[in-house]
HTML snippet that shows the backbone in 3Dmol.js (N, CA, C, O; Angstrom):
<script src="https://3Dmol.org/build/3Dmol-min.js"></script>
<div id="view" style="width:600px;height:400px;position:relative"></div>
<script>
const pdb = `
ATOM      1  N   MET A   1      65.445  15.397  51.276  1.00  0.00           N
ATOM      2  CA  MET A   1      65.250  15.218  52.964  1.00  0.00           C
ATOM      3  C   MET A   1      64.751  13.913  53.043  1.00  0.00           C
ATOM      4  O   MET A   1      63.819  13.678  52.274  1.00  0.00           O
ATOM      5  N   ILE A   2      65.174  12.879  53.866  1.00  0.00           N
ATOM      6  CA  ILE A   2      64.688  12.117  54.631  1.00  0.00           C
ATOM      7  C   ILE A   2      64.779  12.126  56.294  1.00  0.00           C
ATOM      8  O   ILE A   2      65.761  11.545  56.756  1.00  0.00           O
ATOM      9  N   GLU A   3      64.069  12.586  57.011  1.00  0.00           N
ATOM     10  CA  GLU A   3      63.847  12.586  58.146  1.00  0.00           C
ATOM     11  C   GLU A   3      62.681  11.212  58.769  1.00  0.00           C
ATOM     12  O   GLU A   3      61.548  10.864  58.436  1.00  0.00           O
ATOM     13  N   VAL A   4      63.813  10.661  59.959  1.00  0.00           N
ATOM     14  CA  VAL A   4      62.840   9.219  60.087  1.00  0.00           C
ATOM     15  C   VAL A   4      62.788   9.980  62.057  1.00  0.00           C
ATOM     16  O   VAL A   4      63.689  10.572  62.651  1.00  0.00           O
ATOM     17  N   PHE A   5      61.354   9.611  62.557  1.00  0.00           N
ATOM     18  CA  PHE A   5      61.176   9.671  63.291  1.00  0.00           C
ATOM     19  C   PHE A   5      60.489   8.508  64.225  1.00  0.00           C
ATOM     20  O   PHE A   5      59.512   7.990  63.683  1.00  0.00           O
ATOM     21  N   LYS A   6      60.830   7.977  65.588  1.00  0.00           N
ATOM     22  CA  LYS A   6      60.249   7.582  66.221  1.00  0.00           C
ATOM     23  C   LYS A   6      58.859   7.909  67.365  1.00  0.00           C
ATOM     24  O   LYS A   6      58.699   8.713  68.283  1.00  0.00           O
ATOM     25  N   THR A   7      58.013   6.833  66.751  1.00  0.00           N
ATOM     26  CA  THR A   7      56.537   7.266  67.388  1.00  0.00           C
ATOM     27  C   THR A   7      55.652   6.109  68.367  1.00  0.00           C
ATOM     28  O   THR A   7      55.999   4.934  68.245  1.00  0.00           O
ATOM     29  N   ASN A   8      54.575   6.418  69.285  1.00  0.00           N
ATOM     30  CA  ASN A   8      53.814   6.008  69.762  1.00  0.00           C
ATOM     31  C   ASN A   8      52.801   5.109  69.309  1.00  0.00           C
ATOM     32  O   ASN A   8      52.420   4.037  69.780  1.00  0.00           O
ATOM     33  N   VAL A   9      52.213   6.155  67.679  1.00  0.00           N
ATOM     34  CA  VAL A   9      51.105   5.785  67.387  1.00  0.00           C
ATOM     35  C   VAL A   9      50.713   3.613  66.523  1.00  0.00           C
ATOM     36  O   VAL A   9      51.131   2.859  65.643  1.00  0.00           O
ATOM     37  N   GLN A  10      49.934   3.659  67.366  1.00  0.00           N
ATOM     38  CA  GLN A  10      49.934   2.259  67.339  1.00  0.00           C
ATOM     39  C   GLN A  10      48.398   1.384  66.265  1.00  0.00           C
ATOM     40  O   GLN A  10      48.352   0.201  65.929  1.00  0.00           O
ATOM     41  N   GLU A  11      47.105   2.728  65.909  1.00  0.00           N
ATOM     42  CA  GLU A  11      46.732   2.292  64.830  1.00  0.00           C
ATOM     43  C   GLU A  11      47.408   2.644  63.561  1.00  0.00           C
ATOM     44  O   GLU A  11      48.480   3.207  63.339  1.00  0.00           O
ATOM     45  N   ALA A  12      46.224   2.018  62.568  1.00  0.00           N
ATOM     46  CA  ALA A  12      45.951   2.729  60.914  1.00  0.00           C
ATOM     47  C   ALA A  12      45.469   3.894  60.752  1.00  0.00           C
ATOM     48  O   ALA A  12      45.912   4.758  59.996  1.00  0.00           O
ATOM     49  N   ALA A  13      44.503   3.969  61.485  1.00  0.00           N
ATOM     50  CA  ALA A  13      43.682   5.303  61.411  1.00  0.00           C
ATOM     51  C   ALA A  13      44.327   6.555  62.206  1.00  0.00           C
ATOM     52  O   ALA A  13      44.214   7.761  61.986  1.00  0.00           O
ATOM     53  N   GLN A  14      44.718   6.172  62.755  1.00  0.00           N
ATOM     54  CA  GLN A  14      45.631   7.048  63.864  1.00  0.00           C
ATOM     55  C   GLN A  14      46.642   7.504  63.048  1.00  0.00           C
ATOM     56  O   GLN A  14      46.964   8.692  63.048  1.00  0.00           O
ATOM     57  N   SER A  15      47.078   6.830  62.480  1.00  0.00           N
ATOM     58  CA  SER A  15      48.257   7.008  61.364  1.00  0.00           C
ATOM     59  C   SER A  15      48.117   8.384  59.946  1.00  0.00           C
ATOM     60  O   SER A  15      48.784   9.297  59.459  1.00  0.00           O
ATOM     61  N   GLU A  16      46.689   7.668  59.787  1.00  0.00           N
ATOM     62  CA  GLU A  16      46.173   8.335  58.630  1.00  0.00           C
ATOM     63  C   GLU A  16      46.026   9.818  58.924  1.00  0.00           C
ATOM     64  O   GLU A  16      46.784  10.736  58.610  1.00  0.00           O
ATOM     65  N   MET A  17      45.134   9.841  59.449  1.00  0.00           N
ATOM     66  CA  MET A  17      44.702  11.084  60.926  1.00  0.00           C
ATOM     67  C   MET A  17      46.224  11.761  60.382  1.00  0.00           C
ATOM     68  O   MET A  17      45.963  12.461  59.403  1.00  0.00           O
ATOM     69  N   ILE A  18      47.789  11.791  60.699  1.00  0.00           N
ATOM     70  CA  ILE A  18      48.352  12.084  61.445  1.00  0.00           C
ATOM     71  C   ILE A  18      49.310  13.013  59.744  1.00  0.00           C
ATOM     72  O   ILE A  18      49.513  14.149  59.314  1.00  0.00           O
ATOM     73  N   VAL A  19      49.617  11.461  59.339  1.00  0.00           N
ATOM     74  CA  VAL A  19      49.680  12.553  57.747  1.00  0.00           C
ATOM     75  C   VAL A  19      48.818  13.294  57.104  1.00  0.00           C
ATOM     76  O   VAL A  19      48.958  14.360  56.504  1.00  0.00           O
ATOM     77  N   GLY A  20      48.213  12.847  57.227  1.00  0.00           N
ATOM     78  CA  GLY A  20      47.244  13.983  56.828  1.00  0.00           C
ATOM     79  C   GLY A  20      47.880  15.655  56.891  1.00  0.00           C
ATOM     80  O   GLY A  20      48.455  16.447  56.144  1.00  0.00           O
ATOM     81  N   ARG A  21      47.273  15.578  58.515  1.00  0.00           N
ATOM     82  CA  ARG A  21      48.048  17.382  58.929  1.00  0.00           C
ATOM     83  C   ARG A  21      48.822  17.282  58.994  1.00  0.00           C
ATOM     84  O   ARG A  21      49.149  18.027  59.918  1.00  0.00           O
ATOM     85  N   LEU A  22      50.296  16.428  58.364  1.00  0.00           N
ATOM     86  CA  LEU A  22      51.165  16.849  58.235  1.00  0.00           C
ATOM     87  C   LEU A  22      51.491  17.286  57.058  1.00  0.00           C
ATOM     88  O   LEU A  22      52.222  18.275  57.017  1.00  0.00           O
ATOM     89  N   LEU A  23      50.990  16.602  55.665  1.00  0.00           N
ATOM     90  CA  LEU A  23      50.263  17.318  54.412  1.00  0.00           C
ATOM     91  C   LEU A  23      49.927  18.224  54.131  1.00  0.00           C
ATOM     92  O   LEU A  23      50.046  18.796  53.047  1.00  0.00           O
ATOM     93  N   GLU A  24      49.276  18.643  55.361  1.00  0.00           N
ATOM     94  CA  GLU A  24      48.529  19.954  55.318  1.00  0.00           C
ATOM     95  C   GLU A  24      49.916  21.601  55.569  1.00  0.00           C
ATOM     96  O   GLU A  24      49.682  22.751  55.197  1.00  0.00           O
ATOM     97  N   HIS A  25      50.920  21.232  56.112  1.00  0.00           N
ATOM     98  CA  HIS A  25      52.447  21.662  56.765  1.00  0.00           C
ATOM     99  C   HIS A  25      53.493  21.644  55.613  1.00  0.00           C
ATOM    100  O   HIS A  25      54.018  22.713  55.301  1.00  0.00           O
ATOM    101  N   PHE A  26      53.891  20.298  54.844  1.00  0.00           N
ATOM    102  CA  PHE A  26      54.165  19.841  54.168  1.00  0.00           C
ATOM    103  C   PHE A  26      53.501  19.341  53.042  1.00  0.00           C
ATOM    104  O   PHE A  26      53.346  18.134  52.856  1.00  0.00           O
ATOM    105  N   PRO A  27      53.033  20.361  52.154  1.00  0.00           N
ATOM    106  CA  PRO A  27      51.783  19.272  50.821  1.00  0.00           C
ATOM    107  C   PRO A  27      52.646  18.624  50.301  1.00  0.00           C
ATOM    108  O   PRO A  27      52.231  17.631  49.702  1.00  0.00           O
ATOM    109  N   ASP A  28      54.091  18.850  50.285  1.00  0.00           N
ATOM    110  CA  ASP A  28      54.581  18.133  48.653  1.00  0.00           C
ATOM    111  C   ASP A  28      55.966  17.347  48.960  1.00  0.00           C
ATOM    112  O   ASP A  28      57.029  17.706  48.454  1.00  0.00           O
ATOM    113  N   SER A  29      55.850  16.207  49.864  1.00  0.00           N
ATOM    114  CA  SER A  29      56.161  15.629  51.165  1.00  0.00           C
ATOM    115  C   SER A  29      55.503  14.094  50.534  1.00  0.00           C
ATOM    116  O   SER A  29      54.364  13.922  50.099  1.00  0.00           O
ATOM    117  N   VAL A  30      56.566  13.122  50.642  1.00  0.00           N
ATOM    118  CA  VAL A  30      56.067  11.386  51.033  1.00  0.00           C
ATOM    119  C   VAL A  30      56.356  10.990  52.288  1.00  0.00           C
ATOM    120  O   VAL A  30      57.487  10.855  52.757  1.00  0.00           O
ATOM    121  N   ILE A  31      54.283  10.620  53.375  1.00  0.00           N
ATOM    122  CA  ILE A  31      54.801  10.712  54.298  1.00  0.00           C
ATOM    123  C   ILE A  31      53.960   9.033  54.479  1.00  0.00           C
ATOM    124  O   ILE A  31      52.947   8.492  54.035  1.00  0.00           O
ATOM    125  N   ASN A  32      55.099   8.683  55.405  1.00  0.00           N
ATOM    126  CA  ASN A  32      54.029   7.874  55.655  1.00  0.00           C
ATOM    127  C   ASN A  32      54.766   7.054  57.272  1.00  0.00           C
ATOM    128  O   ASN A  32      55.904   7.427  57.555  1.00  0.00           O
ATOM    129  N   PHE A  33      54.251   6.249  58.005  1.00  0.00           N
ATOM    130  CA  PHE A  33      54.253   5.355  58.891  1.00  0.00           C
ATOM    131  C   PHE A  33      54.682   3.659  58.482  1.00  0.00           C
ATOM    132  O   PHE A  33      54.075   2.972  57.660  1.00  0.00           O
ATOM    133  N   ASP A  34      55.968   3.198  59.352  1.00  0.00           N
ATOM    134  CA  ASP A  34      55.700   2.147  59.254  1.00  0.00           C
ATOM    135  C   ASP A  34      55.888   1.211  61.073  1.00  0.00           C
ATOM    136  O   ASP A  34      56.851   0.901  61.775  1.00  0.00           O
ATOM    137  N   LEU A  35      54.121   1.039  61.206  1.00  0.00           N
ATOM    138  CA  LEU A  35      53.507   0.553  62.882  1.00  0.00           C
ATOM    139  C   LEU A  35      54.207  -0.790  62.960  1.00  0.00           C
ATOM    140  O   LEU A  35      54.661  -1.172  64.039  1.00  0.00           O
ATOM    141  N   GLU A  36      54.348  -1.759  61.506  1.00  0.00           N
ATOM    142  CA  GLU A  36      54.794  -3.467  61.727  1.00  0.00           C
ATOM    143  C   GLU A  36      56.581  -3.098  62.662  1.00  0.00           C
ATOM    144  O   GLU A  36      57.310  -3.928  63.206  1.00  0.00           O
ATOM    145  N   ASP A  37      56.821  -1.371  62.511  1.00  0.00           N
ATOM    146  CA  ASP A  37      58.753  -1.730  62.981  1.00  0.00           C
ATOM    147  C   ASP A  37      57.633  -0.454  64.801  1.00  0.00           C
ATOM    148  O   ASP A  37      56.830   0.444  65.054  1.00  0.00           O
ATOM    149  N   CYS A  38      59.072  -2.048  65.680  1.00  0.00           N
ATOM    150  CA  CYS A  38      58.754  -1.375  67.316  1.00  0.00           C
ATOM    151  C   CYS A  38      58.793  -0.084  67.430  1.00  0.00           C
ATOM    152  O   CYS A  38      58.167   0.536  68.290  1.00  0.00           O
ATOM    153  N   ASP A  39      59.589   0.467  66.502  1.00  0.00           N
ATOM    154  CA  ASP A  39      59.348   1.998  66.774  1.00  0.00           C
ATOM    155  C   ASP A  39      58.487   3.189  66.664  1.00  0.00           C
ATOM    156  O   ASP A  39      58.484   4.349  67.075  1.00  0.00           O
ATOM    157  N   LYS A  40      57.552   2.195  65.732  1.00  0.00           N
ATOM    158  CA  LYS A  40      56.664   2.627  64.607  1.00  0.00           C
ATOM    159  C   LYS A  40      56.763   4.026  63.860  1.00  0.00           C
ATOM    160  O   LYS A  40      56.177   5.101  63.731  1.00  0.00           O
ATOM    161  N   ILE A  41      57.874   3.322  63.455  1.00  0.00           N
ATOM    162  CA  ILE A  41      58.326   4.951  62.172  1.00  0.00           C
ATOM    163  C   ILE A  41      57.511   5.771  61.571  1.00  0.00           C
ATOM    164  O   ILE A  41      56.554   5.471  60.857  1.00  0.00           O
ATOM    165  N   LEU A  42      57.966   7.014  61.918  1.00  0.00           N
ATOM    166  CA  LEU A  42      57.147   7.430  61.131  1.00  0.00           C
ATOM    167  C   LEU A  42      58.584   8.440  59.824  1.00  0.00           C
ATOM    168  O   LEU A  42      59.604   9.052  60.143  1.00  0.00           O
ATOM    169  N   ARG A  43      58.225   8.284  58.991  1.00  0.00           N
ATOM    170  CA  ARG A  43      59.301   8.467  57.424  1.00  0.00           C
ATOM    171  C   ARG A  43      58.606  10.099  57.461  1.00  0.00           C
ATOM    172  O   ARG A  43      57.621  10.560  58.038  1.00  0.00           O
ATOM    173  N   ILE A  44      59.480  10.599  56.692  1.00  0.00           N
ATOM    174  CA  ILE A  44      58.981  11.950  55.989  1.00  0.00           C
ATOM    175  C   ILE A  44      60.733  12.331  54.426  1.00  0.00           C
ATOM    176  O   ILE A  44      61.954  12.490  54.457  1.00  0.00           O
ATOM    177  N   HIS A  45      59.715  12.285  53.488  1.00  0.00           N
ATOM    178  CA  HIS A  45      60.988  13.217  52.242  1.00  0.00           C
ATOM    179  C   HIS A  45      60.155  13.847  52.224  1.00  0.00           C
ATOM    180  O   HIS A  45      58.995  13.718  52.613  1.00  0.00           O
ATOM    181  N   SER A  46      60.987  15.038  51.492  1.00  0.00           N
ATOM    182  CA  SER A  46      60.441  16.205  52.243  1.00  0.00           C
ATOM    183  C   SER A  46      62.103  17.317  51.403  1.00  0.00           C
ATOM    184  O   SER A  46      63.296  17.251  51.697  1.00  0.00           O
ATOM    185  N   THR A  47      61.549  17.987  50.600  1.00  0.00           N
ATOM    186  CA  THR A  47      62.542  19.207  49.899  1.00  0.00           C
ATOM    187  C   THR A  47      63.063  20.319  51.611  1.00  0.00           C
ATOM    188  O   THR A  47      64.110  20.963  51.673  1.00  0.00           O
ATOM    189  N   GLU A  48      62.007  20.246  52.771  1.00  0.00           N
ATOM    190  CA  GLU A  48      61.677  21.124  54.016  1.00  0.00           C
ATOM    191  C   GLU A  48      60.915  20.425  54.552  1.00  0.00           C
ATOM    192  O   GLU A  48      59.890  19.782  54.325  1.00  0.00           O
ATOM    193  N   ILE A  49      61.966  20.782  55.750  1.00  0.00           N
ATOM    194  CA  ILE A  49      61.273  19.731  56.617  1.00  0.00           C
ATOM    195  C   ILE A  49      61.721  20.630  58.335  1.00  0.00           C
ATOM    196  O   ILE A  49      62.756  21.202  58.675  1.00  0.00           O
ATOM    197  N   SER A  50      60.087  20.338  59.260  1.00  0.00           N
ATOM    198  CA  SER A  50      60.933  20.917  60.041  1.00  0.00           C
ATOM    199  C   SER A  50      60.453  20.095  61.403  1.00  0.00           C
ATOM    200  O   SER A  50      59.275  19.964  61.738  1.00  0.00           O
ATOM    201  N   ASN A  51      61.563  19.582  62.097  1.00  0.00           N
ATOM    202  CA  ASN A  51      61.763  18.348  62.742  1.00  0.00           C
ATOM    203  C   ASN A  51      60.733  19.079  64.231  1.00  0.00           C
ATOM    204  O   ASN A  51      59.807  18.442  64.734  1.00  0.00           O
ATOM    205  N   HIS A  52      61.188  20.583  64.752  1.00  0.00           N
ATOM    206  CA  HIS A  52      60.459  20.353  65.636  1.00  0.00           C
ATOM    207  C   HIS A  52      58.818  20.496  65.124  1.00  0.00           C
ATOM    208  O   HIS A  52      58.153  19.505  65.426  1.00  0.00           O
ATOM    209  N   LYS A  53      58.300  21.240  64.622  1.00  0.00           N
ATOM    210  CA  LYS A  53      56.898  21.156  63.475  1.00  0.00           C
ATOM    211  C   LYS A  53      56.199  19.916  64.001  1.00  0.00           C
ATOM    212  O   LYS A  53      55.263  19.742  64.781  1.00  0.00           O
ATOM    213  N   ILE A  54      57.093  19.008  63.199  1.00  0.00           N
ATOM    214  CA  ILE A  54      56.673  17.835  63.128  1.00  0.00           C
ATOM    215  C   ILE A  54      56.365  17.259  64.768  1.00  0.00           C
ATOM    216  O   ILE A  54      55.249  16.879  65.122  1.00  0.00           O
ATOM    217  N   ILE A  55      57.440  17.276  65.570  1.00  0.00           N
ATOM    218  CA  ILE A  55      57.168  16.518  66.702  1.00  0.00           C
ATOM    219  C   ILE A  55      56.144  17.954  67.820  1.00  0.00           C
ATOM    220  O   ILE A  55      55.749  17.464  68.878  1.00  0.00           O
ATOM    221  N   GLU A  56      55.945  18.747  67.728  1.00  0.00           N
ATOM    222  CA  GLU A  56      55.105  19.185  68.014  1.00  0.00           C
ATOM    223  C   GLU A  56      53.386  19.131  67.942  1.00  0.00           C
ATOM    224  O   GLU A  56      52.477  19.493  68.688  1.00  0.00           O
ATOM    225  N   LEU A  57      53.506  18.321  66.315  1.00  0.00           N
ATOM    226  CA  LEU A  57      51.673  18.164  66.410  1.00  0.00           C
ATOM    227  C   LEU A  57      51.463  17.029  66.409  1.00  0.00           C
ATOM    228  O   LEU A  57      50.449  16.501  66.865  1.00  0.00           O
ATOM    229  N   LEU A  58      52.660  16.317  65.746  1.00  0.00           N
ATOM    230  CA  LEU A  58      52.185  15.019  67.387  1.00  0.00           C
ATOM    231  C   LEU A  58      52.098  14.735  68.340  1.00  0.00           C
ATOM    232  O   LEU A  58      51.776  13.616  68.737  1.00  0.00           O
ATOM    233  N   ASN A  59      52.440  15.955  69.164  1.00  0.00           N
ATOM    234  CA  ASN A  59      52.485  15.888  70.500  1.00  0.00           C
ATOM    235  C   ASN A  59      51.228  17.030  71.269  1.00  0.00           C
ATOM    236  O   ASN A  59      50.873  16.973  72.446  1.00  0.00           O
ATOM    237  N   SER A  60      50.803  17.871  70.382  1.00  0.00           N
ATOM    238  CA  SER A  60      49.784  18.634  70.317  1.00  0.00           C
ATOM    239  C   SER A  60      48.211  17.244  70.147  1.00  0.00           C
ATOM    240  O   SER A  60      47.237  17.308  70.897  1.00  0.00           O
ATOM    241  N   HIS A  61      48.355  16.142  69.023  1.00  0.00           N
ATOM    242  CA  HIS A  61      47.475  15.659  68.826  1.00  0.00           C
ATOM    243  C   HIS A  61      47.417  14.080  69.923  1.00  0.00           C
ATOM    244  O   HIS A  61      46.703  13.098  69.718  1.00  0.00           O
ATOM    245  N   GLY A  62      48.349  14.270  71.003  1.00  0.00           N
ATOM    246  CA  GLY A  62      48.361  13.111  72.091  1.00  0.00           C
ATOM    247  C   GLY A  62      48.957  12.067  72.045  1.00  0.00           C
ATOM    248  O   GLY A  62      48.695  11.097  72.756  1.00  0.00           O
ATOM    249  N   PHE A  63      50.285  12.148  70.782  1.00  0.00           N
ATOM    250  CA  PHE A  63      51.675  11.362  70.498  1.00  0.00           C
ATOM    251  C   PHE A  63      52.909  11.774  71.274  1.00  0.00           C
ATOM    252  O   PHE A  63      53.421  12.638  71.987  1.00  0.00           O
ATOM    253  N   HIS A  64      53.035  10.779  70.769  1.00  0.00           N
ATOM    254  CA  HIS A  64      54.767  10.966  71.776  1.00  0.00           C
ATOM    255  C   HIS A  64      55.109  11.055  70.187  1.00  0.00           C
ATOM    256  O   HIS A  64      54.433  10.968  69.162  1.00  0.00           O
ATOM    257  N   CYS A  65      56.654  11.296  70.514  1.00  0.00           N
ATOM    258  CA  CYS A  65      57.596  11.583  68.846  1.00  0.00           C
ATOM    259  C   CYS A  65      59.000  12.804  68.449  1.00  0.00           C
ATOM    260  O   CYS A  65      59.082  13.943  67.992  1.00  0.00           O
ATOM    261  N   GLU A  66      59.861  11.827  68.908  1.00  0.00           N
ATOM    262  CA  GLU A  66      61.461  12.187  68.871  1.00  0.00           C
ATOM    263  C   GLU A  66      62.607  12.004  67.519  1.00  0.00           C
ATOM    264  O   GLU A  66      62.729  11.148  66.643  1.00  0.00           O
ATOM    265  N   VAL A  67      62.825  12.375  67.617  1.00  0.00           N
ATOM    266  CA  VAL A  67      64.046  11.999  65.876  1.00  0.00           C
ATOM    267  C   VAL A  67      64.484  10.603  66.065  1.00  0.00           C
ATOM    268  O   VAL A  67      64.616  10.218  67.227  1.00  0.00           O
ATOM    269  N   LEU A  68      64.705   9.867  65.190  1.00  0.00           N
ATOM    270  CA  LEU A  68      65.027   8.656  65.276  1.00  0.00           C
ATOM    271  C   LEU A  68      66.483   8.685  65.472  1.00  0.00           C
ATOM    272  O   LEU A  68      66.453   9.832  65.919  1.00  0.00           O
ATOM    273  N   LEU A  69      67.958   8.335  65.522  1.00  0.00           N
ATOM    274  CA  LEU A  69      69.096   8.799  65.336  1.00  0.00           C
ATOM    275  C   LEU A  69      70.093   7.678  64.846  1.00  0.00           C
ATOM    276  O   LEU A  69      71.269   7.958  64.611  1.00  0.00           O
TER     277      LEU A  69
END
`;
const viewer = $3Dmol.createViewer("view");
viewer.addModel(pdb, "pdb");
viewer.setStyle({}, {cartoon: {color: "spectrum"}});
viewer.zoomTo();
viewer.render();
</script>
């Protein structure tokens, strides 16, 4: 399953920190950001994805995150 999110993450260092935190919760996932995209895309490929948990984690670090439809 692949889920795509729109975020307001701006910097590579921020994205690396978030990927690390997400991997703690979803260890067998492939997670990456596309900061070149206007929507600052967060892409997660995993067998188990919790949109609520992902959004909550980003929000707890001060970032906006929403499922990109």
